[in-house]
DRENKOLTI-11932 format. One record per residue (C-alpha): residue in one letter; x, y, z; residue number from 1; chain. Coordinates in Angstrom, 1 decimal, always signed. Layout:
BEGIN
+-----+--------+--------+--------+-----+-------+
: res :     xx :     yy :     zz :   n : chain :
+-----+--------+--------+--------+-----+-------+
:   A :      X :      Y :      Z : NUM :     A :
...
+-----+--------+--------+--------+-----+-------+
***
This chain:
BEGIN
+-----+--------+--------+--------+-----+-------+
: res :     xx :     yy :     zz :   n : chain :
+-----+--------+--------+--------+-----+-------+
:   F :   -4.8 :   +3.0 :   -9.2 :   1 :     A :
:   L :   -7.9 :   +1.7 :  -10.0 :   2 :     A :
:   L :   -7.0 :   +3.2 :  -14.2 :   3 :     A :
:   Q :   -3.9 :   +1.3 :  -14.8 :   4 :     A :
:   F :   -5.8 :   -1.9 :  -13.6 :   5 :     A :
:   V :   -8.4 :   -0.8 :  -16.6 :   6 :     A :
:   L :   -5.6 :   +1.1 :  -19.0 :   7 :     A :
:   K :   -3.3 :   -2.0 :  -19.1 :   8 :     A :
:   H :   -5.8 :   -4.0 :  -21.4 :   9 :     A :
:   K :   -5.2 :   -3.4 :  -25.0 :  10 :     A :
:   E :   -9.0 :   -2.9 :  -25.7 :  11 :     A :
:   F :   -8.9 :   -0.1 :  -23.3 :  12 :     A :
:   A :   -5.6 :   +1.1 :  -24.5 :  13 :     A :
:   H :   -6.7 :   +3.4 :  -26.8 :  14 :     A :
:   L :   -8.3 :   +5.7 :  -24.3 :  15 :     A :
:   R :   -5.2 :   +6.3 :  -23.0 :  16 :     A :
:   E :   -3.8 :  +10.2 :  -21.8 :  17 :     A :
:   V :   -0.1 :   +8.6 :  -23.2 :  18 :     A :
:   K :   +0.1 :   +6.6 :  -25.7 :  19 :     A :
:   M :   +2.5 :   +4.3 :  -23.7 :  20 :     A :
:   F :   +1.9 :   +5.1 :  -20.6 :  21 :     A :
:   P :   -1.5 :   +2.9 :  -19.1 :  22 :     A :
:   N :   -1.7 :   +5.2 :  -15.3 :  23 :     A :
:   A :   -3.9 :   +8.3 :  -17.2 :  24 :     A :
:   L :   -7.0 :   +8.8 :  -19.3 :  25 :     A :
:   N :   -7.5 :  +10.7 :  -22.3 :  26 :     A :
:   P :  -10.4 :  +13.4 :  -20.8 :  27 :     A :
:   H :  -11.5 :  +14.5 :  -23.5 :  28 :     A :
:   K :  -13.6 :  +11.0 :  -25.1 :  29 :     A :
:   E :  -16.6 :  +10.5 :  -24.7 :  30 :     A :
:   E :  -15.6 :   +6.6 :  -24.3 :  31 :     A :
:   S :  -13.9 :   +7.8 :  -21.4 :  32 :     A :
:   R :  -16.2 :   +9.1 :  -19.6 :  33 :     A :
:   A :  -18.8 :   +6.3 :  -21.3 :  34 :     A :
:   L :  -15.7 :   +3.4 :  -19.0 :  35 :     A :
:   V :  -16.0 :   +5.7 :  -15.8 :  36 :     A :
:   K :  -19.1 :   +5.4 :  -15.4 :  37 :     A :
:   A :  -19.4 :   +2.1 :  -16.3 :  38 :     A :
:   M :  -17.0 :   +1.6 :  -13.5 :  39 :     A :
:   I :  -19.2 :   +3.7 :  -11.1 :  40 :     A :
:   D :  -22.3 :   +1.5 :  -11.7 :  41 :     A :
:   Q :  -20.6 :   -1.4 :  -11.3 :  42 :     A :
:   V :  -19.5 :   -0.6 :   -7.7 :  43 :     A :
:   M :  -23.0 :   +0.9 :   -7.1 :  44 :     A :
:   A :  -25.0 :   -2.3 :   -7.9 :  45 :     A :
:   L :  -22.7 :   -4.1 :   -5.4 :  46 :     A :
:   H :  -23.1 :   -1.3 :   -2.2 :  47 :     A :
:   E :  -26.9 :   -0.1 :   -3.0 :  48 :     A :
:   D :  -27.2 :   +1.9 :   +0.2 :  49 :     A :
:   L :  -23.4 :   +3.7 :   -0.2 :  50 :     A :
:   K :  -23.3 :   +7.2 :   +1.2 :  51 :     A :
:   W :  -20.0 :   +8.3 :   -0.6 :  52 :     A :
:   F :  -18.4 :   +7.3 :   -3.3 :  53 :     A :
:   H :  -14.7 :   +7.7 :   -3.8 :  54 :     A :
:   I :  -13.0 :   +8.9 :   -7.2 :  55 :     A :
:   G :   -9.9 :   +8.7 :   -7.1 :  56 :     A :
:   C :   -8.1 :  +11.5 :   -9.5 :  57 :     A :
:   D :   -4.9 :  +11.3 :   -7.3 :  58 :     A :
:   E :   -1.4 :  +11.6 :   -8.5 :  59 :     A :
:   V :   -2.5 :  +12.0 :  -12.5 :  60 :     A :
:   Y :   +1.0 :  +12.3 :  -14.0 :  61 :     A :
:   Y :   +1.2 :  +13.8 :  -17.8 :  62 :     A :
:   L :   -2.5 :  +14.7 :  -17.8 :  63 :     A :
:   G :   -2.3 :  +17.3 :  -20.8 :  64 :     A :
:   E :   +0.6 :  +15.6 :  -22.2 :  65 :     A :
:   G :   -1.6 :  +13.1 :  -25.0 :  66 :     A :
:   E :   -2.4 :  +15.4 :  -28.5 :  67 :     A :
:   E :   -5.6 :  +16.5 :  -28.1 :  68 :     A :
:   S :   -4.6 :  +17.9 :  -24.8 :  69 :     A :
:   K :   -2.1 :  +20.0 :  -25.7 :  70 :     A :
:   Q :   -4.6 :  +21.3 :  -28.8 :  71 :     A :
:   W :   -6.6 :  +21.7 :  -25.9 :  72 :     A :
:   L :   -4.1 :  +23.5 :  -23.8 :  73 :     A :
:   Q :   -3.2 :  +25.8 :  -27.0 :  74 :     A :
:   Q :   -6.5 :  +27.6 :  -26.7 :  75 :     A :
:   Q :   -6.6 :  +30.9 :  -24.9 :  76 :     A :
:   D :   -7.3 :  +30.3 :  -21.2 :  77 :     A :
:   N :   -7.1 :  +26.4 :  -21.0 :  78 :     A :
:   T :   -4.6 :  +25.1 :  -18.1 :  79 :     A :
:   L :   -3.4 :  +21.8 :  -17.2 :  80 :     A :
:   E :   -5.9 :  +23.2 :  -13.6 :  81 :     A :
:   K :   -9.0 :  +23.9 :  -15.5 :  82 :     A :
:   L :   -8.3 :  +20.2 :  -17.6 :  83 :     A :
:   C :   -8.0 :  +19.0 :  -14.3 :  84 :     A :
:   L :  -10.8 :  +20.3 :  -12.8 :  85 :     A :
:   S :  -13.5 :  +19.9 :  -15.4 :  86 :     A :
:   H :  -12.7 :  +16.0 :  -15.7 :  87 :     A :
:   I :  -13.4 :  +16.1 :  -12.1 :  88 :     A :
:   K :  -16.9 :  +17.9 :  -12.8 :  89 :     A :
:   A :  -17.3 :  +16.0 :  -15.5 :  90 :     A :
:   V :  -17.2 :  +12.5 :  -12.7 :  91 :     A :
:   A :  -18.8 :  +14.0 :   -9.8 :  92 :     A :
:   S :  -21.3 :  +15.3 :  -12.1 :  93 :     A :
:   C :  -22.2 :  +11.5 :  -13.7 :  94 :     A :
:   V :  -22.5 :  +10.2 :  -10.1 :  95 :     A :
:   A :  -24.3 :  +13.3 :   -9.0 :  96 :     A :
:   S :  -27.1 :  +13.0 :  -11.8 :  97 :     A :
:   S :  -27.4 :   +8.9 :  -11.7 :  98 :     A :
:   Y :  -27.4 :   +8.6 :   -7.7 :  99 :     A :
:   P :  -28.1 :  +12.2 :   -6.2 : 100 :     A :
:   T :  -27.7 :  +11.0 :   -2.7 : 101 :     A :
:   V :  -24.5 :   +9.7 :   -2.7 : 102 :     A :
:   T :  -21.4 :  +12.7 :   -2.3 : 103 :     A :
:   P :  -18.3 :  +12.0 :   -4.6 : 104 :     A :
:   I :  -14.9 :  +12.6 :   -2.3 : 105 :     A :
:   V :  -11.3 :  +13.0 :   -4.2 : 106 :     A :
:   W :   -8.0 :  +12.6 :   -3.5 : 107 :     A :
:   D :   -6.4 :  +16.4 :   -2.7 : 108 :     A :
:   D :   -3.1 :  +16.2 :   -4.1 : 109 :     A :
:   M :   -4.0 :  +17.8 :   -7.7 : 110 :     A :
:   L :   -6.4 :  +20.5 :   -5.8 : 111 :     A :
:   R :   -3.9 :  +22.1 :   -3.3 : 112 :     A :
:   G :   -1.5 :  +24.4 :   -5.6 : 113 :     A :
:   I :   -4.6 :  +25.2 :   -7.0 : 114 :     A :
:   S :   -5.8 :  +28.5 :   -6.5 : 115 :     A :
:   E :   -8.8 :  +29.3 :   -4.4 : 116 :     A :
:   E :  -10.6 :  +32.0 :   -6.9 : 117 :     A :
:   T :   -9.2 :  +28.8 :  -10.0 : 118 :     A :
:   L :  -10.9 :  +26.3 :   -7.3 : 119 :     A :
:   A :  -14.6 :  +28.0 :   -6.6 : 120 :     A :
:   E :  -14.6 :  +29.2 :   -9.8 : 121 :     A :
:   S :  -14.6 :  +25.4 :  -11.4 : 122 :     A :
:   G :  -17.7 :  +24.5 :   -9.2 : 123 :     A :
:   V :  -16.1 :  +21.7 :   -8.1 : 124 :     A :
:   P :  -16.3 :  +22.6 :   -4.0 : 125 :     A :
:   Q :  -20.0 :  +22.0 :   -5.2 : 126 :     A :
:   L :  -19.7 :  +19.0 :   -6.0 : 127 :     A :
:   V :  -17.1 :  +16.5 :   -4.1 : 128 :     A :
:   Q :  -15.6 :  +15.8 :   -0.9 : 129 :     A :
:   P :  -11.7 :  +16.2 :   -0.8 : 130 :     A :
:   M :   -9.8 :  +14.0 :   +1.3 : 131 :     A :
:   I :   -6.2 :  +15.0 :   +2.0 : 132 :     A :
:   W :   -4.2 :  +12.5 :   +2.3 : 133 :     A :
:   D :   -0.6 :  +12.1 :   +3.8 : 134 :     A :
:   Y :   +0.8 :   +8.9 :   +6.0 : 135 :     A :
:   A :   +4.3 :  +10.8 :   +8.0 : 136 :     A :
:   A :   +5.1 :  +10.1 :  +11.2 : 137 :     A :
:   D :   +5.8 :  +13.7 :  +10.8 : 138 :     A :
:   L :   +3.2 :  +14.6 :   +9.2 : 139 :     A :
:   D :   +3.1 :  +18.7 :   +9.2 : 140 :     A :
:   V :   +0.3 :  +19.9 :  +11.6 : 141 :     A :
:   E :   +0.1 :  +23.8 :  +10.7 : 142 :     A :
:   D :   +0.6 :  +22.9 :   +7.1 : 143 :     A :
:   K :   -2.5 :  +21.0 :   +7.0 : 144 :     A :
:   V :   -4.7 :  +23.2 :   +9.4 : 145 :     A :
:   H :   -3.6 :  +25.6 :   +6.5 : 146 :     A :
:   L :   -4.6 :  +23.3 :   +3.6 : 147 :     A :
:   I :   -8.5 :  +23.1 :   +5.1 : 148 :     A :
:   E :   -9.0 :  +26.8 :   +6.0 : 149 :     A :
:   K :   -8.4 :  +27.2 :   +2.2 : 150 :     A :
:   Y :  -10.3 :  +25.0 :   +1.0 : 151 :     A :
:   R :  -13.3 :  +26.1 :   +2.9 : 152 :     A :
:   R :  -12.6 :  +29.6 :   +1.9 : 153 :     A :
:   C :  -13.3 :  +27.6 :   -1.6 : 154 :     A :
:   G :  -16.5 :  +26.3 :   -0.9 : 155 :     A :
:   F :  -16.1 :  +22.5 :   +0.0 : 156 :     A :
:   S :  -18.2 :  +21.8 :   +2.8 : 157 :     A :
:   K :  -16.5 :  +18.9 :   +4.4 : 158 :     A :
:   V :  -12.7 :  +17.5 :   +4.1 : 159 :     A :
:   W :  -11.9 :  +13.8 :   +4.6 : 160 :     A :
:   F :   -8.8 :  +13.0 :   +6.1 : 161 :     A :
:   A :   -6.7 :   +9.8 :   +4.9 : 162 :     A :
:   S :   -3.9 :   +7.9 :   +6.9 : 163 :     A :
:   A :   -2.0 :   +4.8 :   +6.9 : 164 :     A :
:   F :   -1.8 :   +1.2 :   +8.7 : 165 :     A :
:   K :   +0.2 :   -0.3 :   +6.7 : 166 :     A :
:   G :   +2.2 :   +0.5 :   +3.6 : 167 :     A :
:   A :   +3.4 :   +3.7 :   +2.8 : 168 :     A :
:   T :   +6.7 :   +2.8 :   +4.1 : 169 :     A :
:   G :   +8.9 :   +0.8 :   +1.7 : 170 :     A :
:   V :   +7.2 :   -0.6 :   -1.8 : 171 :     A :
:   N :   +8.4 :   -4.2 :   -0.7 : 172 :     A :
:   Q :   +8.0 :   -4.1 :   +3.1 : 173 :     A :
:   S :   +7.0 :   -7.7 :   +4.7 : 174 :     A :
:   L :   +6.8 :   -5.7 :   +8.5 : 175 :     A :
:   T :   +4.9 :   -3.0 :   +9.6 : 176 :     A :
:   L :   +6.2 :   -0.7 :  +12.0 : 177 :     A :
:   I :   +3.6 :   +0.3 :  +14.6 : 178 :     A :
:   G :   +5.1 :   +3.1 :  +16.0 : 179 :     A :
:   H :   +5.4 :   +5.0 :  +12.0 : 180 :     A :
:   H :   +1.5 :   +4.5 :  +11.4 : 181 :     A :
:   L :   +0.8 :   +5.1 :  +14.8 : 182 :     A :
:   K :   +2.5 :   +8.4 :  +15.4 : 183 :     A :
:   N :   +0.6 :   +9.1 :  +12.0 : 184 :     A :
:   H :   -2.2 :   +9.1 :  +13.3 : 185 :     A :
:   L :   -1.5 :  +10.9 :  +16.6 : 186 :     A :
:   Q :   -0.9 :  +14.0 :  +14.0 : 187 :     A :
:   W :   -4.0 :  +13.9 :  +11.7 : 188 :     A :
:   L :   -5.7 :  +13.4 :  +15.9 : 189 :     A :
:   K :   -3.9 :  +17.2 :  +16.5 : 190 :     A :
:   V :   -5.0 :  +18.7 :  +13.1 : 191 :     A :
:   A :   -8.4 :  +17.5 :  +13.8 : 192 :     A :
:   S :   -8.4 :  +19.5 :  +17.1 : 193 :     A :
:   N :   -7.1 :  +22.2 :  +15.7 : 194 :     A :
:   S :   -9.3 :  +22.4 :  +12.7 : 195 :     A :
:   P :  -13.4 :  +23.7 :  +12.8 : 196 :     A :
:   A :  -15.2 :  +20.7 :  +14.4 : 197 :     A :
:   D :  -18.1 :  +21.0 :  +11.7 : 198 :     A :
:   V :  -15.6 :  +20.7 :   +9.2 : 199 :     A :
:   L :  -14.1 :  +17.0 :   +9.1 : 200 :     A :
:   E :  -16.5 :  +14.2 :   +8.1 : 201 :     A :
:   G :  -14.2 :  +11.0 :   +8.3 : 202 :     A :
:   I :  -11.2 :   +9.7 :   +7.9 : 203 :     A :
:   A :  -10.0 :   +7.0 :   +5.8 : 204 :     A :
:   L :   -7.4 :   +4.8 :   +7.1 : 205 :     A :
:   T :   -5.5 :   +2.8 :   +4.3 : 206 :     A :
:   G :   -4.2 :   +0.2 :   +4.0 : 207 :     A :
:   W :   -2.0 :   -0.2 :   +0.9 : 208 :     A :
:   Q :   -1.8 :   -3.9 :   -0.4 : 209 :     A :
:   R :   +0.8 :   -2.4 :   -3.2 : 210 :     A :
:   Y :   +2.3 :   +1.1 :   -3.8 : 211 :     A :
:   D :   +0.4 :   +0.6 :   -7.0 : 212 :     A :
:   H :   -0.8 :   -1.8 :  -10.1 : 213 :     A :
:   F :   +2.5 :   -2.7 :  -11.5 : 214 :     A :
:   S :   +4.4 :   -3.0 :   -8.3 : 215 :     A :
:   V :   +5.3 :   -6.0 :   -5.4 : 216 :     A :
:   L :   +3.0 :   -6.4 :   -2.3 : 217 :     A :
:   C :   +3.6 :   -4.8 :   +0.4 : 218 :     A :
:   E :   +2.4 :   -6.1 :   +4.3 : 219 :     A :
:   L :   -0.2 :   -8.4 :   +4.0 : 220 :     A :
:   L :   -3.0 :   -7.6 :   +5.7 : 221 :     A :
:   P :   -2.6 :  -10.4 :   +8.6 : 222 :     A :
:   V :   +0.8 :   -9.2 :   +9.4 : 223 :     A :
:   A :   -0.6 :   -5.5 :  +10.1 : 224 :     A :
:   I :   -3.9 :   -6.6 :  +12.3 : 225 :     A :
:   P :   -2.0 :   -5.1 :  +15.5 : 226 :     A :
:   S :   -1.0 :   -1.6 :  +13.4 : 227 :     A :
:   L :   -4.4 :   -1.6 :  +12.5 : 228 :     A :
:   A :   -5.8 :   -2.3 :  +16.2 : 229 :     A :
:   V :   -2.9 :   +0.3 :  +17.6 : 230 :     A :
:   C :   -4.2 :   +2.8 :  +15.2 : 231 :     A :
:   L :   -8.2 :   +2.4 :  +15.7 : 232 :     A :
:   Q :   -8.0 :   +2.9 :  +19.8 : 233 :     A :
:   A :   -5.0 :   +6.1 :  +19.4 : 234 :     A :
:   L :   -8.3 :   +7.0 :  +17.0 : 235 :     A :
:   T :  -11.0 :   +6.3 :  +19.2 : 236 :     A :
:   N :   -9.1 :   +6.7 :  +22.4 : 237 :     A :
:   G :   -8.2 :  +10.4 :  +21.0 : 238 :     A :
:   G :   -4.5 :   +9.6 :  +21.7 : 239 :     A :
:   Y :   -2.1 :   +6.2 :  +22.9 : 240 :     A :
:   S :   -0.9 :   +5.3 :  +26.4 : 241 :     A :
:   E :   -0.4 :   +2.1 :  +28.8 : 242 :     A :
:   K :   -3.4 :   +1.6 :  +29.6 : 243 :     A :
:   I :   -4.6 :   +1.5 :  +26.3 : 244 :     A :
:   K :   -2.1 :   -0.5 :  +24.9 : 245 :     A :
:   K :   -2.6 :   -2.8 :  +27.5 : 246 :     A :
:   N :   -6.3 :   -3.5 :  +26.2 : 247 :     A :
:   V :   -4.8 :   -3.3 :  +22.6 : 248 :     A :
:   E :   -2.5 :   -6.6 :  +23.4 : 249 :     A :
:   K :   -5.5 :   -8.1 :  +25.4 : 250 :     A :
:   L :   -7.7 :   -7.6 :  +22.2 : 251 :     A :
:   L :   -4.8 :   -9.4 :  +20.6 : 252 :     A :
:   G :   -3.9 :  -11.8 :  +22.4 : 253 :     A :
:   M :   -0.7 :  -10.8 :  +22.7 : 254 :     A :
:   S :   +1.8 :  -10.2 :  +25.5 : 255 :     A :
:   N :   +4.4 :   -7.4 :  +24.1 : 256 :     A :
:   L :   +3.3 :   -5.1 :  +21.4 : 257 :     A :
:   E :   +6.4 :   -3.9 :  +20.3 : 258 :     A :
:   T :   +5.3 :   -0.1 :  +18.3 : 259 :     A :
:   E :   +9.1 :   +0.9 :  +17.9 : 260 :     A :
:   T :  +10.7 :   -2.0 :  +16.6 : 261 :     A :
:   F :   +9.3 :   -4.5 :  +13.9 : 262 :     A :
:   M :   +7.1 :   -6.9 :  +15.6 : 263 :     A :
:   S :   +9.5 :  -10.0 :  +18.2 : 264 :     A :
:   T :   +8.1 :  -13.5 :  +16.5 : 265 :     A :
:   S :   +6.2 :  -13.8 :  +19.9 : 266 :     A :
:   L :   +2.5 :  -15.1 :  +19.4 : 267 :     A :
:   G :   -1.3 :  -13.6 :  +19.0 : 268 :     A :
:   T :   -4.8 :  -15.2 :  +19.4 : 269 :     A :
:   F :   -6.3 :  -12.6 :  +16.1 : 270 :     A :
:   P :   -7.5 :  -14.2 :  +13.1 : 271 :     A :
:   G :   -3.9 :  -14.4 :  +11.1 : 272 :     A :
:   S :   -2.0 :  -14.2 :  +14.0 : 273 :     A :
:   N :   +0.1 :  -17.6 :  +12.8 : 274 :     A :
:   I :   +0.5 :  -15.7 :   +9.1 : 275 :     A :
:   L :   +2.4 :  -13.2 :  +11.3 : 276 :     A :
:   T :   +4.3 :  -15.0 :  +13.1 : 277 :     A :
:   L :   +5.6 :  -16.9 :  +10.3 : 278 :     A :
:   V :   +6.5 :  -13.5 :   +8.5 : 279 :     A :
:   T :   +8.3 :  -12.3 :  +10.9 : 280 :     A :
:   Q :  +11.0 :  -15.4 :  +11.0 : 281 :     A :
:   V :  +11.4 :  -15.6 :   +7.3 : 282 :     A :
:   S :  +11.7 :  -11.6 :   +7.6 : 283 :     A :
:   F :  +14.1 :  -11.5 :  +10.0 : 284 :     A :
:   Y :  +16.2 :  -14.8 :   +9.9 : 285 :     A :
:   L :  +15.8 :  -16.6 :   +6.2 : 286 :     A :
:   K :  +18.0 :  -14.5 :   +4.1 : 287 :     A :
:   S :  +20.2 :  -13.4 :   +7.1 : 288 :     A :
:   S :  +20.8 :  -17.2 :   +8.2 : 289 :     A :
:   V :  +21.5 :  -18.7 :   +4.3 : 290 :     A :
:   D :  +23.8 :  -15.7 :   +3.7 : 291 :     A :
:   E :  +25.4 :  -16.6 :   +7.1 : 292 :     A :
:   L :  +25.9 :  -20.2 :   +5.8 : 293 :     A :
:   L :  +27.4 :  -19.5 :   +2.6 : 294 :     A :
:   E :  +28.7 :  -16.2 :   +2.6 : 295 :     A :
:   R :  +30.3 :  -16.7 :   +6.1 : 296 :     A :
:   N :  +30.8 :  -19.9 :   +6.7 : 297 :     A :
:   R :  +35.1 :  -20.3 :   +5.8 : 298 :     A :
:   Y :  +34.4 :  -24.3 :   +4.9 : 299 :     A :
:   V :  +32.0 :  -23.0 :   +2.3 : 300 :     A :
:   T :  +33.7 :  -19.7 :   +0.1 : 301 :     A :
:   G :  +36.8 :  -21.3 :   +1.2 : 302 :     A :
:   W :  +36.7 :  -25.3 :   +0.0 : 303 :     A :
:   F :  +33.0 :  -25.1 :   -2.0 : 304 :     A :
:   S :  +33.2 :  -21.6 :   -3.8 : 305 :     A :
:   P :  +31.6 :  -21.4 :   -7.1 : 306 :     A :
:   Y :  +34.5 :  -22.9 :   -8.5 : 307 :     A :
:   H :  +34.7 :  -26.4 :   -6.8 : 308 :     A :
:   R :  +31.2 :  -26.3 :   -7.2 : 309 :     A :
:   K :  +30.8 :  -26.6 :  -10.8 : 310 :     A :
:   R :  +33.6 :  -28.4 :  -11.0 : 311 :     A :
:   K :  +32.1 :  -30.8 :   -8.4 : 312 :     A :
:   I :  +35.3 :  -31.3 :   -6.0 : 313 :     A :
:   I :  +34.9 :  -31.3 :   -2.8 : 314 :     A :
:   H :  +37.9 :  -32.8 :   +0.6 : 315 :     A :
:   P :  +35.5 :  -35.2 :   +2.6 : 316 :     A :
:   I :  +36.5 :  -33.8 :   +5.7 : 317 :     A :
:   I :  +35.6 :  -30.8 :   +5.1 : 318 :     A :
:   M :  +32.4 :  -31.7 :   +3.7 : 319 :     A :
:   H :  +31.7 :  -33.5 :   +6.9 : 320 :     A :
:   H :  +32.4 :  -29.9 :   +9.1 : 321 :     A :
:   F :  +29.2 :  -28.2 :   +7.0 : 322 :     A :
:   Q :  +27.2 :  -30.8 :   +5.0 : 323 :     A :
:   P :  +25.0 :  -31.6 :   +8.0 : 324 :     A :
:   D :  +24.3 :  -27.3 :   +8.9 : 325 :     A :
:   A :  +23.4 :  -26.9 :   +5.2 : 326 :     A :
:   V :  +20.8 :  -30.1 :   +5.1 : 327 :     A :
:   S :  +19.8 :  -29.0 :   +8.4 : 328 :     A :
:   L :  +19.2 :  -25.2 :   +7.4 : 329 :     A :
:   L :  +17.5 :  -26.5 :   +4.8 : 330 :     A :
:   S :  +15.1 :  -29.3 :   +6.4 : 331 :     A :
:   K :  +14.1 :  -26.0 :   +8.9 : 332 :     A :
:   W :  +13.0 :  -23.8 :   +6.2 : 333 :     A :
:   N :  +11.3 :  -26.0 :   +4.7 : 334 :     A :
:   A :   +9.0 :  -26.7 :   +7.7 : 335 :     A :
:   V :   +8.8 :  -23.3 :   +8.4 : 336 :     A :
:   V :   +7.7 :  -22.1 :   +4.3 : 337 :     A :
:   Q :   +5.4 :  -25.0 :   +4.1 : 338 :     A :
:   D :   +3.2 :  -24.1 :   +7.2 : 339 :     A :
:   L :   +3.2 :  -19.9 :   +5.8 : 340 :     A :
:   Q :   +2.5 :  -21.5 :   +2.9 : 341 :     A :
:   A :   -0.7 :  -23.8 :   +4.5 : 342 :     A :
:   A :   -1.7 :  -20.7 :   +6.5 : 343 :     A :
:   M :   -1.6 :  -18.1 :   +3.6 : 344 :     A :
:   E :   -3.5 :  -20.0 :   +1.1 : 345 :     A :
:   Q :   -6.3 :  -20.0 :   +3.4 : 346 :     A :
:   V :   -6.9 :  -16.1 :   +3.7 : 347 :     A :
:   F :   -5.3 :  -15.3 :   -0.5 : 348 :     A :
:   H :   -5.8 :  -16.4 :   -3.7 : 349 :     A :
:   K :   -3.4 :  -18.8 :   -5.2 : 350 :     A :
:   C :   -1.1 :  -16.2 :   -7.2 : 351 :     A :
:   T :   -0.6 :  -13.9 :   -3.8 : 352 :     A :
:   V :   +0.6 :  -16.4 :   -2.3 : 353 :     A :
:   E :   +2.7 :  -17.3 :   -5.3 : 354 :     A :
:   E :   +3.5 :  -13.8 :   -5.6 : 355 :     A :
:   W :   +5.4 :  -13.0 :   -2.0 : 356 :     A :
:   M :   +7.1 :  -16.7 :   -1.8 : 357 :     A :
:   E :   +8.8 :  -15.9 :   -5.1 : 358 :     A :
:   E :   +9.5 :  -12.0 :   -3.8 : 359 :     A :
:   N :  +10.6 :  -13.2 :   -0.2 : 360 :     A :
:   V :  +11.7 :  -17.1 :   +0.2 : 361 :     A :
:   H :  +12.4 :  -18.2 :   -2.8 : 362 :     A :
:   P :  +15.5 :  -16.8 :   -3.7 : 363 :     A :
:   S :  +17.1 :  -17.7 :   -0.4 : 364 :     A :
:   L :  +15.8 :  -20.8 :   +0.0 : 365 :     A :
:   Q :  +16.8 :  -21.9 :   -3.7 : 366 :     A :
:   K :  +20.4 :  -21.0 :   -2.4 : 367 :     A :
:   L :  +20.4 :  -23.1 :   -0.8 : 368 :     A :
:   Q :  +18.9 :  -26.3 :   -1.7 : 369 :     A :
:   Q :  +21.0 :  -25.4 :   -4.9 : 370 :     A :
:   V :  +24.2 :  -25.9 :   -1.9 : 371 :     A :
:   V :  +22.6 :  -28.8 :   -0.9 : 372 :     A :
:   D :  +22.1 :  -31.0 :   -4.1 : 373 :     A :
:   D :  +25.8 :  -29.5 :   -5.4 : 374 :     A :
:   L :  +26.9 :  -31.3 :   -1.9 : 375 :     A :
:   D :  +25.7 :  -34.5 :   -3.4 : 376 :     A :
:   K :  +26.4 :  -34.5 :   -6.4 : 377 :     A :
:   A :  +30.3 :  -33.7 :   -5.1 : 378 :     A :
+-----+--------+--------+--------+-----+-------+
***
């Protein structure tokens, strides 16, 4: 999704595969390769001792739908698969020629459906290592083992796995369901134990900040640190048990680590644990407590409806029944949100704090504030 970040800018828009969509690069332009080369060089300048370099290449939707691609595909023997492989080869060759000690990695989803013969003939297996991604709790072990065997037969020397310790369970998810991610890692351990010992180069534990460059934030990193700890310990120990759970709880300073339900609001001592506690409070109780007051309190629905609020009419006796509750709820949530804002500002750029608050806090808090203001006016 890095290219979405680049191709959204007007100075690079002419390099899009399809004019309207900033998600895929036109592989036919010399300038496209120069852009990718510049991006690789910038990353390499910051990480000079790299052994591997991930060049992406997943979910290349609309590849082949640009005008130049359509013309190329009309020529004899040209296929979408060959187009994709030739671009991967060009980028991987660029890494190999400039940085001979670095091995390029690619996401494997564009390779999965390509025949062994086409893959072997492309020369790509000699240049890259595929990273097989699957973030499901019920990942199909047998299917993955067959895929690894296929990649070996094509000439790939090593493969990587990619799991997820956060993200992947909901585009606007705010809390991490540890059990989902733990199961995902336990499935990957089964794949590893059913594969040849020398085939696996490593596993990348992905932690999504968002589903793509244009979507909202999913779980924040501090919220998912317990999940990361559980997943890492499961991988290190080759499984998960009560003893490992106790060890993780000790490391995190948490009294009870929930895996099958969302974390309770228990405190931890790990860095960022205050953010987890406050985000949990907001996620569990903010919207529900405001809805309870505004949509299920009979004094509000019966005597201070939108009709009454617009006309600033209220029976004074009724007002005494719920105004104190509304004011008290507002002051409670303002205090929690203030604490959360301060804690997040220690960790995140202000635009991240702003976005998270606008998505997860403001809709409910503003509704509550508006009712309190309308009561005062009435």
